[in-house]
C-alpha positions as CSV (number, residue, x, y, z in Angstrom):
1,X,149.1,126.3,72.2
2,X,146.4,125.5,74.7
3,X,146.2,127.7,77.8
4,X,147.7,126.7,81.1
5,X,145.2,127.3,83.9
6,X,146.2,128.7,87.2
7,X,144.4,126.7,89.9
8,X,143.7,127.6,93.5
9,X,142.6,124.9,96.0
10,X,140.2,125.4,98.9
11,X,140.0,122.7,101.6
12,X,138.8,122.5,105.2
13,X,140.7,120.0,107.3
14,X,138.4,118.4,109.8
15,X,135.3,119.8,108.0
16,X,135.1,117.8,104.8
17,X,138.9,118.0,104.1
18,X,139.7,117.9,100.4
19,X,136.8,115.9,99.1
20,X,137.3,112.8,96.9
21,X,140.6,113.7,95.2
22,X,139.4,117.1,93.9
23,X,142.7,118.6,95.1
24,X,145.1,116.1,93.6
25,X,143.5,115.7,90.2
26,X,145.2,118.8,88.9
27,X,148.6,117.1,89.3
28,X,147.4,114.8,86.5
29,X,147.5,117.7,84.0
30,X,151.0,119.1,84.3
31,X,150.9,120.7,80.8
32,X,147.5,122.3,81.4
33,X,147.4,123.4,85.1
34,X,149.6,124.9,87.7
35,X,148.5,124.9,91.4
36,X,149.3,128.4,92.6
37,X,147.8,128.6,96.1
38,X,146.0,126.6,98.8
39,X,143.5,127.9,101.4
40,X,142.6,126.0,104.5
41,X,141.6,127.4,107.9
42,X,143.5,124.6,109.7
43,X,147.3,125.2,109.9
44,X,148.2,121.5,110.0
45,X,145.9,120.9,107.1
46,X,147.5,123.7,105.1
47,X,151.0,122.3,105.7
48,X,150.0,118.8,104.7
49,X,148.2,120.1,101.5
50,X,151.3,122.2,100.7
51,X,153.5,119.0,100.7
52,X,150.9,116.9,98.9
53,X,150.2,119.4,96.1
54,X,153.8,120.8,95.8
55,X,152.7,124.3,96.4
56,X,154.4,126.6,98.9
57,X,151.8,129.5,98.9
58,X,149.1,128.9,101.4
59,X,146.4,131.0,103.1
60,X,144.1,130.6,106.1
61,X,141.4,132.8,104.4
62,X,140.1,131.7,101.0
63,X,138.8,135.2,100.3
64,X,142.3,136.7,100.8
65,X,143.7,134.0,98.5
66,X,141.2,134.8,95.8
67,X,141.8,138.5,96.0
68,X,145.6,138.3,95.9
69,X,146.1,135.3,93.5
70,X,143.3,135.8,90.9
71,X,143.2,132.2,89.8
72,X,141.6,130.9,86.5
73,X,140.0,127.9,88.3
74,X,139.1,127.3,91.9
75,X,138.7,123.7,93.2
76,X,136.3,123.8,96.2
77,X,137.1,120.5,97.7
78,X,135.5,120.2,101.2
79,X,132.6,117.8,101.6
80,X,130.9,120.0,104.2
81,X,128.1,122.1,102.6
82,X,127.8,125.1,104.9
83,X,130.5,127.2,103.3
84,X,130.0,126.2,99.7
85,X,127.7,129.2,98.9
86,X,130.2,131.7,100.3
87,X,133.1,130.0,98.5
88,X,131.3,129.7,95.1
89,X,130.1,133.3,95.2
90,X,133.6,134.6,96.2
91,X,135.2,132.5,93.4
92,X,132.7,133.7,90.8
93,X,133.2,137.3,91.9
94,X,136.9,136.7,91.4
95,X,136.1,135.7,87.8
96,X,137.3,132.1,88.4
97,X,135.8,129.0,87.0
98,X,134.9,126.3,89.6
99,X,135.1,122.6,90.3
100,X,132.8,122.0,93.3
101,X,132.4,118.9,95.5
102,X,128.9,117.6,95.9
103,X,126.3,118.2,97.2
104,X,126.3,121.8,96.3
105,X,124.7,123.5,99.3
106,X,121.9,123.1,102.0
107,X,119.1,125.2,100.4
108,X,117.6,126.2,97.0
109,X,117.8,129.9,97.8
110,X,121.6,129.5,98.3
111,X,121.8,127.5,95.1
112,X,120.0,130.3,93.3
113,X,122.4,132.9,94.6
114,X,125.4,130.7,93.5
115,X,124.0,130.4,90.0
116,X,123.3,134.2,89.8
117,X,126.9,134.9,90.8
118,X,128.3,132.6,88.2
119,X,126.0,133.9,85.5
120,X,126.8,137.5,86.4
121,X,130.5,136.9,86.1
122,X,130.3,134.6,83.1
123,X,132.1,131.6,84.8
124,X,131.4,127.9,84.7
125,X,131.0,125.6,87.6
126,X,131.3,121.8,87.3
127,X,129.9,119.5,90.0
128,X,131.6,116.3,91.2
129,X,128.9,114.0,90.0
130,X,131.5,111.6,88.4
131,X,129.1,109.0,87.2
132,X,127.4,111.1,84.5
133,X,130.7,111.8,82.9
134,X,131.8,108.2,82.4
135,X,131.7,106.4,79.0
136,X,129.4,103.8,80.5
137,X,126.8,106.5,81.3
138,X,127.0,107.7,77.7
139,X,126.6,104.1,76.4
140,X,123.5,103.6,78.6
141,X,122.0,106.8,77.3
142,X,122.5,105.6,73.7
143,X,120.9,102.3,74.5
144,X,117.9,104.1,76.0
145,X,117.6,106.5,73.1
146,X,117.7,103.6,70.6
147,X,114.9,101.7,72.4
148,X,117.0,98.8,73.5
149,X,114.8,98.2,76.6
150,X,111.7,99.6,74.9
151,X,109.6,102.4,76.5
152,X,110.9,103.4,79.9
153,X,108.3,102.6,82.5
154,X,110.0,103.1,85.9
155,X,113.3,104.2,87.3
156,X,114.2,103.0,90.9
157,X,117.0,104.4,92.9
158,X,118.4,103.5,96.4
159,X,120.9,105.1,98.6
160,X,123.9,103.5,100.2
161,X,121.8,102.7,103.3
162,X,124.5,102.5,105.9
163,X,124.2,104.2,109.3
164,X,123.5,107.4,107.5
165,X,120.4,105.9,106.0
166,X,117.5,108.3,105.8
167,X,118.0,112.0,105.6
168,X,121.9,112.0,105.6
169,X,121.9,109.3,102.9
170,X,119.4,111.2,100.8
171,X,121.7,114.3,100.7
172,X,125.2,112.8,100.6
173,X,124.7,109.7,98.4
174,X,121.2,110.4,97.0
175,X,122.6,113.3,95.0
176,X,124.5,110.9,92.8
177,X,121.5,108.6,92.1
178,X,119.1,111.5,91.6
179,X,121.5,113.2,89.2
180,X,121.8,110.0,87.2
181,X,118.0,109.6,87.2
182,X,117.5,113.0,85.7
183,X,120.5,112.4,83.3
184,X,118.7,109.4,81.8
185,X,115.0,110.4,81.9
186,X,114.9,114.2,82.0
187,X,113.5,116.7,84.4
188,X,110.8,115.6,86.9
189,X,107.5,117.4,87.2
190,X,106.4,116.5,90.7
191,X,107.3,114.6,93.9
192,X,105.3,112.8,96.5
193,X,107.0,111.3,99.6
194,X,106.4,109.6,102.9
195,X,109.0,109.6,105.7
196,X,109.3,107.4,108.8
197,X,111.4,107.8,111.9
198,X,111.8,104.8,114.2
199,X,109.0,102.9,112.4
200,X,106.5,105.8,112.9
201,X,105.4,108.6,110.6
202,X,108.0,111.3,111.0
203,X,106.9,114.6,112.6
204,X,108.5,118.0,112.9
205,X,109.6,117.0,116.4
206,X,112.1,114.6,114.8
207,X,113.9,117.2,112.7
208,X,117.5,117.3,113.7
209,X,120.8,118.6,112.2
210,X,122.4,116.4,109.6
211,X,126.1,115.7,109.3
212,X,128.7,117.5,107.2
213,X,127.0,120.9,107.5
214,X,124.0,119.8,105.4
215,X,121.4,121.5,107.5
216,X,118.3,119.9,109.0
217,X,117.2,116.3,108.1
218,X,114.2,114.1,108.9
219,X,113.6,110.4,109.1
220,X,115.5,107.1,109.1
221,X,113.4,105.7,106.2
222,X,112.4,107.8,103.2
223,X,110.4,106.8,100.1
224,X,110.0,109.5,97.4
225,X,108.2,109.1,94.1
226,X,108.8,111.4,91.1
227,X,106.7,112.0,88.0
228,X,108.5,112.5,84.6
229,X,107.3,113.1,81.1
230,X,105.7,110.3,79.1
231,X,104.2,108.8,82.3
232,X,107.6,107.6,83.6
233,X,107.6,107.1,87.4
234,X,110.8,107.4,89.4
235,X,111.5,106.5,93.0
236,X,114.2,106.9,95.5
237,X,114.3,105.1,98.8
238,X,116.7,104.8,101.7
239,X,116.6,103.4,105.2
240,X,119.0,103.1,108.1
241,X,120.7,99.8,107.8
242,X,120.1,97.2,110.6
243,X,121.9,94.3,108.9
244,X,125.0,96.1,107.6
245,X,125.6,98.3,104.7
246,X,123.1,97.9,101.8
247,X,124.5,96.7,98.4
248,X,121.8,98.3,96.4
249,X,123.3,101.8,95.9
250,X,122.5,102.7,92.3
251,X,119.7,102.9,89.8
252,X,117.4,100.4,88.0
253,X,115.8,101.4,84.7
254,X,112.8,99.3,83.8
255,X,111.5,99.3,80.3
256,X,108.8,97.5,78.3
257,X,111.4,95.2,76.7
258,X,114.2,95.0,79.3
259,X,116.1,96.3,82.3
260,X,119.3,98.2,82.9
261,X,121.1,98.2,86.2
262,X,123.7,100.9,86.9
263,X,125.8,101.8,89.9
264,X,127.8,104.9,90.7
265,X,131.5,106.0,90.8
266,X,134.3,106.7,88.5
267,X,133.3,103.7,86.2
268,X,129.9,102.5,87.5
269,X,129.0,98.8,87.0
270,X,126.2,98.4,84.5
271,X,124.2,95.5,83.1
272,X,121.3,94.9,80.7
273,X,118.8,92.1,80.3
274,X,116.6,92.0,77.2
275,X,113.6,90.5,78.8
276,X,110.1,92.1,79.3
277,X,109.6,90.0,82.4
278,X,112.6,91.8,83.9
279,X,114.4,88.5,84.7
280,X,111.4,86.8,86.3
281,X,111.2,84.2,83.5
282,X,112.7,83.3,80.1
283,X,116.2,82.5,78.9
284,X,117.7,85.9,78.6
285,X,121.0,86.6,80.3
286,X,122.4,89.7,81.9
287,X,125.0,91.4,79.7
288,X,127.7,93.7,80.9
289,X,127.6,97.3,79.5
290,X,131.2,98.2,79.0
291,X,132.5,101.7,78.4
292,X,132.7,100.8,74.7
293,X,129.2,99.4,74.6
294,X,127.5,95.9,74.6
295,X,130.0,93.2,73.6
296,X,132.7,95.7,73.1
297,X,136.0,95.9,75.1
298,X,136.6,98.6,77.6
299,X,137.8,101.9,76.4
300,X,137.9,103.3,80.0
301,X,139.5,100.9,82.3
302,X,140.3,103.0,85.4
303,X,137.3,102.7,87.9
304,X,138.7,105.1,90.5
305,X,137.1,108.4,91.5
306,X,140.3,109.9,90.3
307,X,139.5,108.8,86.7
308,X,136.0,110.3,87.1
309,X,137.6,113.6,88.3
310,X,139.9,113.6,85.3
311,X,136.9,113.4,83.0
312,X,135.3,116.3,84.8
313,X,138.4,118.4,84.5
314,X,138.8,117.7,80.8
315,X,135.2,118.7,80.2
316,X,135.7,121.8,82.3
317,X,138.6,122.8,80.1
318,X,136.5,122.5,77.0
319,X,133.5,124.2,78.6
320,X,135.8,127.2,79.4
321,X,137.4,127.3,76.0
322,X,134.1,126.9,74.1
323,X,132.0,128.9,76.6
324,X,129.4,126.2,77.1
325,X,128.0,124.6,80.3
326,X,129.9,121.7,81.8
327,X,128.3,118.3,81.3
328,X,127.5,118.4,85.1
329,X,126.8,122.1,85.7
330,X,125.8,124.0,88.8
331,X,122.2,124.0,87.4
332,X,122.4,120.2,87.3
333,X,123.6,120.3,90.9
334,X,120.6,122.5,91.8
335,X,118.2,120.0,90.2
336,X,119.7,117.2,92.3
337,X,119.3,119.4,95.4
338,X,115.7,120.2,94.5
339,X,114.9,116.5,94.1
340,X,116.6,115.9,97.5
341,X,114.6,118.6,99.4
342,X,111.2,118.0,97.7
343,X,110.5,114.9,99.7
344,X,110.6,116.9,102.9
345,X,108.2,119.5,101.5
346,X,105.8,116.8,100.3
347,X,105.9,114.9,103.5
348,X,105.1,117.9,105.7
349,X,102.3,119.0,103.4
350,X,101.1,115.4,102.9
351,X,100.7,116.3,99.2
352,X,102.7,116.3,96.0
353,X,104.9,119.2,95.3
354,X,105.6,120.5,91.8
355,X,108.9,121.6,90.2
356,X,110.4,124.1,90.3
357,X,109.5,124.5,94.0
358,X,108.1,127.9,94.8
359,X,109.4,128.1,98.3
360,X,113.2,128.2,98.0
361,X,114.1,128.1,101.7
362,X,114.9,124.7,103.3
363,X,111.6,122.9,103.9
364,X,112.7,121.8,107.4
365,X,114.0,125.2,108.5
């Protein structure tokens, strides 16, 4: 019989709350999980979570919960980043595996410490980058690997570009796009970026605290270029919307024989056109990439983030049982963070930066 995992939940009401369903997903696995305790510094939040998750045992202090309950898995749900390092390290030291809301933390030195703690204690940490787990992402990878759009030339990503456009968008939403970019084309080698603030070149005087405990940010318009193997160029851009929320959130993969468009989420929209002109001329039509492949019916129909969370949890179970990294591991989360912070380092130096970055502190600190 398969093991039933004892799960503890960490949330922070008013400071990122319980993420995007990372608390409730465990209820979808009644034969595999039992929620044994909840930690939340907010008393009203604890009471609400207790009712929602059908768990009577609650704590104000997550460290006390970990010490007393000794869970198998800890769900770190809050969207605020500032306590993620302390929570992950405490969970790892308690020998608990982890499901962590993204982005992982504010700085690379914190990410390094989190990975060291997980490695030392032989625990696995999965990140809530739902899109890379979906069947459509797998089908896109297969299409790329079989040369369906020829040689990959460029990969273009954009943020959500709402009122968080710029630095906040780069961290909160850019993490999804940059994670997918690396998932499809591999590790970047370098980054060069230019950042503007109020239509001027951004300076250190414009550095300010970002939202959700993410640390300092800079700029309301960012354009970053990344260099990958085989001459592939990637880019990520975001600007603060002036005409309403942008509808470009996602990734465009441009090849010598065609183009793939892919969004984000629990079942990201995805399309392919087999046309070397990238749709500028010719008779080619856009084709939907379903979770079963081109011209194949859907095998994953639920497009909710909850469905994406279930895929992550199922993979985490297998990662624990087979002692392998999750498909979206803490190291993958650190790569996304490094791609997020590199534009700041490049802009301030007015020069490219290479990966891995030597300076592990926050570039704007």
